[in-house]
Structures are given as C-alpha cells and as structure tokens.
C-alpha positions in Angstrom: -30.7 -17.2 33.4 -32.9 -15.8 30.5 -29.8 -14.3 28.9 -28.0 -17.6 29.1 -30.9 -19.4 27.5 -31.2 -16.9 24.7 -27.4 -17.1 24.0 -27.7 -20.9 23.8 -30.6 -20.8 21.5 -28.9 -18.3 19.2 -25.8 -20.4 19.1 -27.8 -23.5 18.4 -29.6 -21.8 15.6 -26.3 -20.8 13.9 -24.9 -24.3 14.4 -28.0 -25.8 12.8 -27.7 -23.5 9.8 -24.0 -24.1 9.1 -22.3 -26.1 11.8 -19.1 -24.1 12.2 -18.7 -22.5 8.9 -15.5 -21.9 7.1 -14.7 -18.2 6.5 -12.8 -16.9 3.4 -12.1 -13.2 3.0 -10.7 -12.0 -0.3 -9.5 -8.4 0.0 -8.6 -6.1 -2.8 -6.1 -3.4 -2.1 -6.9 0.2 -3.1 -9.8 -0.8 -5.5 -12.1 2.0 -6.5 -15.9 1.9 -6.0 -16.3 2.2 -9.8 -13.9 -0.6 -10.6 -16.2 -3.6 -10.2 -18.6 -3.8 -13.2 -21.6 -4.7 -11.1 -21.6 -1.1 -9.9 -22.5 0.1 -13.4 -19.2 0.8 -15.3 -18.3 -1.2 -18.4 -14.7 -0.2 -18.7 -13.2 -3.0 -16.5 -15.2 -6.2 -16.6 -15.1 -8.2 -13.4 -17.3 -11.3 -14.3 -16.3 -13.4 -11.4 -16.8 -10.8 -8.7 -20.0 -9.8 -10.4 -21.2 -13.4 -10.4 -20.5 -13.6 -6.7 -22.4 -10.4 -6.1 -25.5 -11.5 -8.1 -25.5 -14.9 -6.4 -25.0 -13.4 -2.9 -25.7 -10.4 -0.7 -24.3 -7.1 -1.8 -23.5 -4.9 1.2 -24.3 -1.6 -0.5 -23.6 0.5 2.5 -20.4 -1.1 3.6 -17.8 1.2 5.1 -14.1 0.7 5.6 -11.5 3.0 7.1 -9.7 5.5 4.8 -6.5 3.5 4.4 -4.8 0.1 4.6 -3.6 -0.2 8.1 -6.6 1.3 9.8 -9.0 -1.0 7.9 -7.0 -4.1 8.7 -6.9 -3.1 12.4 -10.6 -2.6 12.4 -11.3 -5.9 10.7 -9.1 -8.0 13.0 -10.1 -6.3 16.3 -13.7 -5.3 15.9 -12.7 -1.8 17.1 -12.3 1.6 15.5 -8.6 2.0 14.9 -8.5 5.2 16.8 -8.6 3.0 19.9 -5.4 1.1 18.9 -3.2 4.1 17.8 -3.6 3.1 14.1 -6.4 5.5 13.1 -4.5 7.9 10.9 -2.0 6.9 8.2 -0.7 3.4 7.1 2.3 2.1 8.9 5.5 3.0 6.9 8.4 0.7 6.5 10.8 0.9 9.5 8.2 2.3 11.9 8.3 1.1 15.5 4.5 0.7 15.8 2.1 -2.2 15.4 -1.3 -3.5 16.3 -1.0 -3.7 20.2 -0.3 -7.2 21.4 -2.7 -6.8 24.3 -5.6 -6.4 21.8 -7.2 -9.8 20.9 -7.6 -10.5 17.2 -10.4 -12.3 15.3 -8.2 -15.3 14.5 -7.2 -15.6 18.1 -10.8 -15.8 19.1 -11.7 -18.2 16.3 -8.7 -20.4 17.3 -10.4 -20.8 20.8 -13.4 -22.2 18.9 -11.3 -24.7 17.1 -10.5 -22.9 13.9 -7.3 -23.2 11.8 -6.3 -19.8 10.6 -4.4 -18.8 7.4 -3.3 -15.4 6.0 -2.0 -15.0 2.4 -0.7 -11.7 1.1 -0.5 -8.4 3.0 -0.2 -7.9 6.7 0.6 -4.2 7.3 0.1 -4.2 11.0 3.7 -4.0 12.1 6.8 -6.2 12.2 9.4 -4.5 14.4 9.2 -7.5 16.8 8.3 -11.1 16.0 5.5 -11.0 18.5 3.5 -8.6 16.3 3.7 -10.6 13.1 0.9 -12.8 11.8 1.8 -16.2 13.2 2.1 -14.6 16.7 -1.3 -12.8 16.3 -3.5 -15.8 15.7 -2.7 -17.2 12.3 -1.4 -20.7 12.1 0.1 -20.2 8.6 1.2 -17.1 6.8 2.6 -16.5 3.3 3.0 -12.9 2.2 4.6 -9.6 3.0 4.7 -7.6 6.2 4.8 -4.1 4.8 2.2 -2.0 2.8 3.2 -3.0 -0.7 5.8 -4.9 -2.7 6.7 -5.0 -6.4 4.6 -7.6 -8.2 7.5 -9.7 -9.5 10.6 -9.2 -7.2 8.8 -8.5 -3.9 11.0 -5.5 -3.0 9.7 -2.7 -0.8 11.3 0.7 -1.3 11.0 3.8 0.9 12.4 6.6 -1.2 12.1 9.3 1.5 14.8 7.4 3.5 16.5 5.8 0.5 16.1 2.3 1.9 14.7 -0.9 0.3 14.6 -4.6 0.9 13.0 -7.9 0.1 9.7 -8.6 1.7 8.2 -12.1 1.2 7.8 -14.7 4.0 6.6 -18.2 4.3 5.7 -18.0 8.0 9.1 -16.5 9.3 11.2 -17.9 6.5 12.5 -15.6 3.8 11.0 -16.9 0.6 13.3 -15.7 -2.2 12.6 -18.6 -4.5 9.3 -17.1 -5.6 10.9 -14.0 -7.2 9.7 -13.6 -10.8 6.3 -15.0 -10.1 3.4 -12.5 -10.5 2.0 -11.6 -7.1 -1.7 -12.1 -7.7 -1.1 -15.5 -9.2 1.3 -16.5 -6.5 -1.0 -15.5 -3.7 -3.9 -17.3 -5.4 -1.8 -20.5 -5.7 -0.8 -20.3 -2.1 -4.4 -19.8 -1.0 -5.4 -22.9 -3.0 -2.5 -24.8 -1.4 -3.7 -23.9 2.1 -7.3 -25.0 1.1 -6.1 -28.3 -0.4 -4.0 -29.0 2.7 -6.6 -28.0 5.2 -7.8 -30.7 7.7 -11.5 -30.6 7.2 -12.2 -32.0 10.6 -11.7 -28.4 11.9 -13.2 -25.2 10.4 -11.1 -22.8 8.5 -10.5 -19.1 8.6 -8.6 -17.8 5.5 -7.8 -14.2 4.5 -6.4 -13.7 1.0 -5.2 -10.1 1.2 -4.1 -9.3 -2.3 -1.6 -6.7 -3.5 -3.7 -5.9 -6.5 -4.6 -3.3 -7.6 -2.2 -1.3 -5.3 0.8 0.2 -7.0 4.3 -1.3 -6.5 7.3 0.6 -5.1 7.7 2.8 -8.2 4.0 4.0 -7.9 3.1 1.8 -10.9 0.7 -1.0 -11.2 2.4 -4.0 -12.7 0.6 -6.4 -15.0 1.3 -10.0 -15.7 1.6 -9.6 -19.4 1.9 -6.0 -20.8 1.3 -7.1 -24.4 -1.9 -8.9 -23.6 -3.1 -6.1 -21.4 -2.6 -3.5 -24.1 -4.4 -5.7 -26.6 -7.4 -6.4 -24.4 -7.8 -2.9 -23.0 -6.7 -0.9 -26.0 -9.9 1.2 -25.7 -8.5 2.7 -22.4 -6.4 5.6 -23.4 -4.5 6.2 -20.2 -1.7 3.6 -19.9 -1.7 3.6 -16.1 -5.4 3.1 -16.1 -5.0 0.3 -18.6 -2.4 -1.4 -16.4 -4.9 -1.0 -13.5 -7.5 -2.8 -15.6 -5.0 -5.6 -16.3 -4.2 -6.1 -12.6 -7.9 -6.0 -11.8 -8.6 -8.7 -14.4 -6.1 -11.0 -12.6 -7.7 -10.2 -9.3 -11.1 -11.2 -10.7 -9.7 -14.5 -12.0 -8.3 -15.2 -8.5 -11.8 -15.1 -7.0 -12.9 -17.8 -9.5 -9.9 -20.0 -8.8 -10.3 -19.8 -5.0 -14.0 -20.7 -5.2 -13.2 -23.6 -7.5 -10.6 -24.9 -5.0 -13.2 -24.7 -2.2 -15.6 -26.7 -4.3 -13.0 -29.3 -5.3 -12.2 -29.7 -1.6 -16.0 -30.3 -1.0 -16.2 -27.5 1.5 -17.8 -24.7 -0.5 -21.3 -25.4 0.8 -20.0 -24.9 4.3 -18.1 -21.7 3.6 -19.0 -18.0 4.0 -17.1 -15.9 1.4 -16.6 -12.2 1.7 -15.1 -10.1 -1.0 -14.2 -6.5 -0.2 -11.9 -3.6 -0.9 -9.9 -2.2 2.0 -10.6 1.5 1.1 -11.2 3.7 -1.9 -8.8 4.1 -4.8 -6.0 6.7 -4.7 -6.7 8.0 -8.2 -4.1 10.7 -7.8 -1.5 11.6 -5.2 0.9 9.3 -3.4 0.8 5.7 -4.7 -1.8 6.8 -7.3 -3.1 3.7 -9.2 -5.6 5.4 -11.5 -8.5 3.6 -9.8 -11.9 5.3 -9.9 -14.3 6.0 -7.2 -16.6 7.8 -9.6 -19.1 9.4 -9.1 -18.2 9.7 -5.4 -16.3 12.5 -3.8 -12.8 11.9 -2.5 -10.1 9.2 -2.7 -8.2 7.0 -0.3 -7.1 8.9 2.8 -10.2 11.0 2.8 -13.4 10.6 4.9 -15.6 11.4 1.9 -17.5 8.5 0.4 -14.9 7.9 -2.3 -12.4 7.1 0.5 -14.5 4.9 2.8 -17.6 3.5 1.0 -16.4 0.1 0.1 -17.3 -2.7 -2.2 -18.4 -5.8 -0.3 -20.2 -9.0 -1.3 -21.0 -11.9 0.9 -22.0 -15.4 -0.3 -23.1 -18.5 1.6 -24.9 -21.5 0.2 -27.8 -21.1 2.7 -27.9 -17.3 2.5 -30.4 -15.3 0.3 -29.3 -14.8 -3.3 -29.3 -11.6 -5.4 -29.9 -9.3 -2.5 -29.0 -5.7 -2.2 -28.6 -4.8 1.4 -28.7 -1.1 2.1 -28.2 -1.2 5.9 -25.0 0.2 7.5 -22.2 -2.3 7.8 -18.8 -1.2 9.1 -15.6 -3.2 8.6 -15.4 -3.6 12.4 -18.7 -5.6 12.3 -16.9 -8.5 10.6 -15.3 -9.7 13.8 -18.5 -10.0 15.9 -20.6 -11.2 12.9 -18.2 -14.0 12.0 -17.6 -14.9 15.7 -21.4 -15.2 16.2 -21.7 -17.3 13.0 -19.0 -19.6 14.4 -21.1 -20.2 17.5 -19.2 -17.9 19.8 -21.0 -15.8 22.5 -20.6 -12.1 21.6 -20.1 -11.3 25.3 -16.7 -13.1 25.0 -15.5 -10.2 22.8 -16.0 -7.6 25.5 -16.9 -4.1 24.7 -16.1 -3.4 21.0 -17.3 -1.0 18.4 -18.3 -3.7 15.9 -21.9 -4.9 15.9 -23.1 -8.5 15.3 -24.9 -8.4 12.0 -25.5 -12.1 11.6 -29.3 -11.9 11.8 -29.3 -9.3 9.0 -27.2 -11.6 6.9 -28.8 -15.0 7.7 -32.4 -14.0 8.2 -32.7 -10.8 6.1 -33.6 -9.0 9.3 -33.1 -5.2 9.6 -29.6 -4.1 10.3 -28.7 -3.2 13.9 -26.2 -0.6 13.2 -27.7 2.9 13.1 -24.5 5.1 13.4 -20.8 4.9 13.1 -17.6 6.8 13.5 -16.1 7.2 10.0 -12.8 8.4 11.4 -10.7 10.8 13.4 -7.4 12.2 12.4 -5.5 13.2 15.5 -3.0 15.2 13.5 -5.2 17.3 11.1 -8.2 17.3 13.5 -10.5 16.0 10.7 -13.4 13.8 11.7 -16.5 12.3 10.3 -19.6 10.6 11.7 -22.6 8.9 10.1 -26.0 8.8 11.9 -29.7 8.1 11.5 -29.3 4.7 10.0 -26.9 6.0 7.4 -28.7 9.0 6.2 -26.6 11.9 7.5 -22.8 12.4 7.6 -21.2 15.1 9.5 -17.7 16.0 8.3 -15.0 18.5 9.0 -11.5 18.8 7.5 -9.7 19.7 4.4 -7.1 18.1 2.1 -5.7 18.4 -1.3 -8.1 15.8 -2.7 -11.6 16.9 -1.7 -13.0 16.9 -5.3 -14.1 14.1 -7.7 -11.6 11.9 -9.5 -11.5 8.9 -11.8 -13.1 7.8 -15.0 -16.8 7.1 -15.4 -16.2 4.1 -17.6 -19.5 4.7 -19.4 -18.3 6.1 -22.7 -19.3 4.5 -26.0 -15.7 3.5 -26.7 -16.0 1.0 -23.7 -17.4 -2.4 -24.4 -21.0 -3.3 -23.7 -21.7 -5.1 -20.4 -21.3 -8.8 -21.3 -23.8 -10.9 -19.3 -22.6 -14.1 -21.1 -19.2 -13.6 -19.4 -20.9 -13.7 -16.0 -22.7 -16.9 -16.7 -19.5 -18.5 -18.1 -17.3 -17.2 -15.3 -15.6 -19.7 -13.0 -17.5 -18.4 -10.0 -21.0 -18.8 -11.6 -20.1 -22.3 -13.0 -18.9 -23.4 -9.6 -21.8 -22.0 -7.7 -24.3 -23.7 -10.0 -22.9 -27.1 -8.8 -23.5 -26.4 -5.1 -26.5 -24.1 -4.8 -29.5 -22.7 -6.6 -27.9 -20.1 -8.8 -31.0 -19.3 -10.8 -30.0 -16.1 -12.4 -31.3 -14.6 -15.6 -30.4 -11.6 -17.7 -33.3 -9.4 -16.3 -32.3 -10.1 -12.7 -28.7 -9.1 -13.4 -29.6 -5.9 -15.3 -32.2 -4.9 -12.7 -29.8 -5.4 -9.8 -27.0 -3.6 -11.7 -29.3 -0.6 -12.4 -30.2 -0.3 -8.7 -26.5 -0.2 -7.8 -25.6 2.4 -10.4 -24.9 5.7 -8.7 -24.4 7.6 -11.9 -27.7 9.5 -11.4 -26.3 11.3 -8.3 -24.0 13.5 -10.3 -23.2 14.4 -13.9 -19.5 14.1 -14.7 -19.0 17.9 -15.3 -20.7 18.7 -12.0 -17.9 19.0 -9.4 -19.1 21.5 -6.8 -16.4 22.9 -4.4 -17.3 22.6 -0.7 -15.3 24.0 2.2 -15.7 21.7 5.2 -12.9 23.2 7.3 -15.5 23.8 10.0 -18.3 21.3 9.4 -20.4 20.0 6.5 -23.6 17.9 6.8 -24.6 15.6 3.9 -27.8 13.7 3.3 -26.4 10.5 1.9 -29.8 9.0 1.1 -30.5 11.8 -1.4 -26.9 13.0 -2.0 -24.5 10.1 -1.9 -22.1 12.2 -4.0 -21.8 14.8 -1.2 -22.6 17.8 -3.4 -24.8 19.9 -1.0 -23.9 21.0 2.5 -27.2 21.1 4.5 -25.9 22.0 8.0 -27.8 25.2 8.1 -31.1 23.3 7.7 -30.3 20.8 10.5 -28.7 22.7 13.3 -30.0 20.5 16.1 -28.8 17.4 14.4 -25.4 18.9 13.7 -25.0 19.8 17.4 -26.1 16.3 18.4 -23.6 14.7 16.1 -20.8 17.0 17.2 -21.3 15.8 20.7 -21.0 12.2 19.6 -17.7 13.0 17.8 -16.4 14.7 20.9 -17.0 11.6 22.9 -14.9 9.6 20.5 -12.2 12.3 20.6 -11.9 11.5 24.3 -11.1 7.9 23.5 -8.5 8.5 20.8 -5.1 6.8 21.2 -2.9 9.1 19.2 -0.8 7.6 16.5 2.9 8.3 17.0 4.6 10.8 14.7 6.1 9.0 11.7 9.7 8.0 12.5 11.7 5.6 10.3 14.1 3.7 12.6 17.5 3.5 10.9 18.1 0.2 12.7 15.4 -1.3 10.5 17.4 -0.8 7.3 17.5 -4.1 5.3 21.2 -3.7 4.7 21.7 -5.1 8.2 19.5 -8.2 7.5 20.8 -9.5 4.2 18.8 -6.9 2.3 15.5 -8.2 3.8 12.9 -6.5 5.9 13.1 -8.1 9.3 12.0 -8.0 12.9 14.8 -5.6 13.7 14.2 -4.9 17.4 14.3 -8.6 18.4 18.1 -8.4 18.4 18.0 -6.2 21.4 15.8 -8.6 23.5 17.5 -10.3 26.4 16.8 -13.7 27.9 13.8 -13.4 30.2 13.3 -9.9 28.9 10.5 -8.1 30.8 9.4 -6.3 27.6 6.2 -8.1 26.5 7.1 -7.5 22.8 10.1 -9.7 23.3 8.0 -12.7 24.2 
C-alpha cells in the first residue's frame, strides 16, 4: 500500500511539473569529446550546442557504449547491449541480426502512455525482416536509413568487403529516391521540422533525430554541404579531412538551432525536454576514420577507454535548472527509465533493467543514484571494463590497435578565439530567451567552460603506453586521461570489481559471428537495401519475425 501511494505521489509530482512532456533527442554520430566548443577547444565552433549547454544541464559524466548499434540498443531498451546480443560491433549491411523483437523499446512503452513517436535518420538495429524495422518497433513515423551510414547526397550504402552496395533511404517503408541530391543533415532537419509542424499537440511527442553527421560516408570521407565555403571558413585547419569534419559539424550545430526554433513556433518548446548527445567517441583513425578528436582522452570509438565511451550530453527543459554541470554517473541506458518516469509511467512497468531512473537528479538537482556501471564486454576479444565507486574507479582489461591518444587539441594560436557573441546570437539562445529565463553573461559562460576543460589532465606530448592485457585500474577523478595504472595500490578493490564483471559475463548473450547474407544483395531488390528475408515468410508462418 505504501509503495502504491509513493508511486502515485511521484507520478503526480512529475505531472504537475510538466504534464506529459514532449521528448526530443538529437543524436550526433561519431562526434568526438573535443568537438563541441563548450568543452574548451576553439577549432570547431558549435554556438548552438554551446548555448543549449549553458542554458541547461551538462551531463559531464555521461557514458555511451563504444559503437553505434550497442548505444542505440541501450538507449531504446534500458539494458546493456550485452543482454540483447548487440554488445560488440555495429551491425553490418546484410547481417541477419537485429534488436530482438521480444525486447520492449522505449517508444513502445511511451505509446502505451499516449505518445506519438517519430524517428528521423539512422536506425542501425537491423532490417532483415520488416518486423525489426522502426515502425514495427514503436515508432509511428520513420524517415531515414536502416544501415549504419549512407553517403550524404545519394544515400548509397556500400560494403566493400563483399562488393555490394545499394540505396538506403525510406519514408516509413517506402523507398524515397526523390531526395537524392539533398544534403543529409539539412534533409533530416527539415523532416524533423515537418514532423514537429504536423504533430497533433493533443498528445505528447517523442522524437529522435539521429543524424548521419559527422560520421563518414561509404568512401570513409565526411562530405560537406559546400566544399568552397568550408575551405574558406575553416582554412586555418590544415588537415583537409579534419576541415571537412568541421564543415559537417557546423551543419549539425545549425540543425540544433532549427529544431528548437520549430518547437517554439509550434508553441511546445516550454513543454519539451531536449537531449543532445553523441552516440560514442570519434574514430580519429582506423575504419571509417572521420578525423574527429577525443583529445585529451585515451582511445577512440570501439574502445572502452574514455575516448570511446565518455560522451557529450546536454539536457534542457524550461523548468529545469540552468547552467548546471552535473558530475554524477549517467549511462545511456538510463534514458529509458528517466524519460518513462518523466512521462508519468511507473518504473515497475519496465521490469528488471540495467538503466536507472535519474529524474530526481535532473528535476530536483538531487544526488545521482547510479554508483557503478558496466562499460562493456566484448565476447570475442574478452575485453571488459567496469566503473565503480560513484564513477571514481575504472577496471579495464583488453588490448587493441588504438589504445593511445588521438586527435587535435584545437587550442593552437592559429585557431580563432572563443566567440561568446556567437553564442548569444545563436538561434538556440535567441529562441530560449523567448520562453525561459536565459540570463547568461560572459563570466558565467567562461567559468563553466573552464570547469569543463580537461586539458589539464595531460599535456599533448604526454602519451604513456599502458598494457592492460590483464587488468588496469584507473582513478578517473584524478586521472580522467587514464595515464596511470594503480591496480597494485588497490588490490582489494580490483578483486571486488573483477567479481562484478564476472557476474555480467554470466549474463552475456553472444553476438553472432559476422556473416553477410548473399540474399541481402540489393541487386535483387532494385538496387535497394530491403527486408530480404520476408520473401521466405509463408502465410500464417510460425516464425515470429514474419509477423
């Protein structure tokens, strides 16, 4: 009885604060820690994202998974992706795997609370059957691509290892060839705005804008909207690929401003929670290298070092605190229970999940409730990482080719000075001024930015080699750059954390070995990536994937 009363009061309190809020998630793809200028670098200005950060809550210890598919699985299910067989690498084109259909997603849960759900951009959770695609997994409308990446203008996805390629852009299930030639970031922004304008405000909205930028296209190049303008604006960046990355990031930053302006024009911004995040660290080098920078952190995408999993995240709501740096642990799996609670749902409805409801931390500035988390387990390489003691210690084992430090610092004299005027003049700040108390000043901005700047944790020439093939222990409070292995000083803690990792090993659902099904080849589907296994479904087929 007491539990029921407490749940009712908690739900009533949320409803009083926001009613049922709209949720808008804007996700960058493969954006580096160092590639938002509010983190301290001047090389790539992001005035709209910065304005959102300074007017909102900066989740400074936000963690993602190490790659695209695992992060999206965690976001939509509230579980570590090791439980759904998606904890290792991103799904490749033509693979017969997906997010399991027996796992309930966040949009499915929100739909039960009356929400209309929209997804624009990247899916990357499987498409071998129709039943695993977005509109069968809780989204009412979908516009975007099913695979991990497309080219920015012609929406082709290539897989060079198997020498196959095909068109990948859908309006719900319909192949949308008419949009070829339009720049992806601009197209996805316009479609998001179209969904916002057409939304029936008598019901709450859940919208994910999962951008392609600044991921590379199929040729491992980041494409820009206008190369001449990019070269002129970012001529101080010597590396052409890094310059293109800056151009793509600029368009992404503009998208944030356009989406907020559309919410304001629809008169629903005051009732909307907005989350901007990156899905994982940047792959500065290696496969699909985009020249993004995780400086000064160790590692890149696909690694369990901070550069691969410590993500950029900013949350804004008209009734939330402003200009807050939150240093509590927040994992991407926490989004599901936190948003579900904010929508008035009872957390018990979600069953046993890894995600933790952080709504009190966000809405009341209460201490965070997450004290530990599984960073990841790779069931093929046997690598694993775990964070404990409220985020202070990370235990890690494993090796890869990219265990060092990569990416530009963006703090050279040749880079422009940080332009605070651009932040005040940004579309985000101008929009927020109209709907909430956006009382920022220069000193507040500079003070916040200084506190977020991690450049003091490592000088650029300092790149210590560390062998973690057995185990390493890092003190992230004092060594966020993971320079010093302290396992010999904390043997009891190491043993305790090893036991926790072992328990998660027992629950791992192995990810299948990579296999590209030749039946998926787009040549059989008018040169389009399709749901290739549906052709083998029979009437009244007992295979649940055929439903």
